N, C-alpha and C positions, 0 to 999 in steps of 0.2 A: 431391450433386454437388460435386466439388472445384473451386473457382475459383482458378486459379493466380496471377492478378494481385491477389489479395486475401489479406491476412494477418489471421487472427482471433486476438484476444488476450482472455483471461479474467483478471480481476484480483479477488482475494479481499481484502476489507478486514480491518483489524486483528484478528488472531486472538488472543483473550485467554484465557490459562490452559488448564487441562485441558478445561473445558467447550467452549471454542472449538476446541481440537484435536480433541475427540471429534466435534464438529459437522462439522469439515472431513473427518474420516475417514469419517463417515457419508454426507455429501451431495456432497462434491467429485467423487467418481467419477461420480455421476449427472450433475452439471453438465458435466463433461468429455464425457460421452457425448452429452448434449443439444446442446451448443454446438460441439463438435468444434474446440476452439481449437488453433492452431498453437503458441501460447505461453501458459503459465500462470504468473502472478506472484502472490505473496501477501505481504502485510505481516506480518512475524513478530516485531515488536519487543516484543510482550507475550505471546508464546507460552509462555514458561517461567514459569508462575505469575504472569503479568502483568509480568515483568521480564526482557526480553531473549529471545534464542533460542539455545539451546545445540545441540550436535551431536545430542542426543536428539530434539528437536523438528524440527530440520533434516532428519534422516534420514527421519522419518515423512513430512514434507511432500514431500520429493523422491521418495520411494517412491510417494506418492499421484499423482504426475504434475506437481508444481510444478517449474518450471524455474529460477526466480529468487525469492529471498526478500529483500524490502527491509526497512529498519529505520527508526530514529528516535531520539529522545532517550533512550528507555528501553533501547536497545541496550546502553548502558554500565552498567546497573544490576547485572549479574552478571559476575564475572571470567570465568566459563566462556563467557559470550556473547562477550566480547571475544576470548578465546582462539580461539573458533570462526571469527571473522573472519580470523584469521591463516592458517587452513588451508583454508577453503572459499571460493573466489572467487565462487561463485554466491550466497552470502549477503553482501549489500552493506549499507553504512551511508551516511548523508548525506555527499555529496562535500564540502560546504562546512564541514566541521570543519577545524581548523587543520592545516597541513602536518605530517606525522609521526604523525598519529592512525592507529591500527590500521585495517586493512581497506581495501576498495575502494569507491569511490563510484559505480561504474557497472559494468555487465557487458554484453558483446556476446554475445547468445544466437544460436546457430545453429538455424534451423528448416528444415524441408524446403522452404520457399519462400524462404529467404534469411535475412539477418541482421536482428536487432532490437536496438537499443541500449536498455538499461534503466538509467535515471539516477535516483538518489536525492538529493533535496535537502531541507533543513530550513529552516523560517522562523525569524525572530528576534524578532518581536513577541510579547511575554509569554513568551519562551523564552530560551535561552542566547544570549549575544552572540557568535556564531561568525561566520565569514566571510559576506559578502553573497551570497545565492543568485542575485541578478540578475547581478552581475559574474562570478560563477563560471560561470553559464550562457553569458555572452558568449564565454568562451574554450573551454569544453568542447564546446559544440554544434558548432562548425565542425570540431573534431577528430573527433567521432563521425560527422559527415556524410561524412568521408573513407571510412568503412566502410559506412554505410547511411543512407538518408534516412528510415528509420522509427525514431523516438525516442519512448520512453515514459517519462514522468516521474512518480514518486511524490513529491509535495511534502508533507512532513510538517510541518504548521504549525497554529498555534492560531487566528490571526486570519483571518476570512473576507476582509477587505479585502486582506490580503497575498497570499492565494491568487488572488483575482481580478486583482490588479495584475500578478502574475507571469504568469498565463495570457494576459492581454492583451499583455504585453510580448513573450511568446514565440509568439503566435498566428501560425500559418503556418510557424514555424521548427521546431516539434515536432509529432508526430502526436497525442499524448495527454498531458494533465496531469490527474492525479487528486489530490485532497486526501485526506490521512489525518491521524490524531492525535486529532480531537475525538470520535470514536466514535459520532457521530450522523449518520445518513445524510440528506443534503440532497435537495431536490426540484428541483434546477436543472441536471440533466444536459442537455448540449446540445453542438452543434458551432458553434464560433465562426466569424466571417465568412471567415477565411483557412484554415479546415479543421482546426483543432485540437479534438479531443474533450475534454470537460471535465465534471467534477463537483466541487463544493466539498468534499464529504466522502463517501467511499464507505460509511462506516459500520463497525460493529463485528461481527465474527463471535465471538459470546460470549454471556454471560448478561445479559439485560436487566432481570431483577429485581435491580437494582443501581444504582449511580451510575457510569456508564461502565465497568462491569465490576467495580467494587469493592463489597464488602458495604456496604449502605446505612448501617448504624449508624455505622461508622467514618468514612464520608464526611460524614455529618451532623455528627458530633462535631468534625471538622476545621473546619467552618464555625462551629459554636457556640462552640468554645473557642480557635480559632486556634492549636492545638498539633498536633504530629505525631501521627498515629495509625498503628497497625499496618495495613499493606496486606494484605488477604485477598481473594482472588478469589471473587466470588459464584458461584452454581451453577445458578440456575433461569431458566426462560423463555429458552432459548438459540435464537438465530437465526444464519443465515449471510447476510452481505451481500457484494455484489460488483458488478462492472461488466463488460460484454462489449462489445468494440469490433471493428468491421470496418474495416480500413485498406487503402486503395488502395496497392498495392505500388509503382506507378510514380510517384505523386505524393507519397506519404507522408501523405496527408490521411485523416482519419476520414470514412467514408461512412455509417456507421450505428453506433448505440450503444444499449445497453439496461441498465437498472438491475435489480439482483437483490436481493431480500429474501425469505428463506424460513425458516420459514413466515411468512405475513403476520401482522401484529398483530391481535388481537381488537379490533374496533371498538365492540362493544356487549356488554352483559350480558343474560342472559335475564330 
């Protein structure tokens, strides 16, 4: 049954390299069939071998049914990914990069039930010292509300405290704030008192026999020797992570949410 005053949004967490892309191609159609979302969003900043999202990965994701691709700090790691931002408005990057940076920081998506604003922001704690996401929110949210009261934020940040601070700062002003970047799905999905849906981190769509998507030996050597190591995407134990939200179209508040992890992790050995 179609509920016209409710907009359903499916978000897929950080897609990492070919394993993550393969997982999305295999299981995203089934998730779309199951949840029947009006809007599908995916974080693609690691889609191209762990570094950015080019037109190749973007075309695949859009053809799968994704409507908006969000980004993060790794969006800038390949020049092809930067070039893609210049030509594809549905592929966005964090808005709070300095003025003049390539690309758009938000996208107004048209659904059959109305408009949804998708906003990308990036944290600053343990990350680049870009513009303040709190102050940027202050001026962009009123502008977005001129078009729609349904605002979805992908907050790409390292620190749990920064994510929690921002969602509490914006509770009731936006429909959803999801955390991305750390690649570890958290167990704190909830609706805040003023109606904003939240999770600290959606998790990674990619290989879990790894260190957040990177081959383990290179990651270990980075910590052992404190020197740069070649980044190589791992391959095995691949899972898809996401979140599903039901939003009241009239109030812009989240009324229901569900965390997605497939397949579930093996909890014990024989």
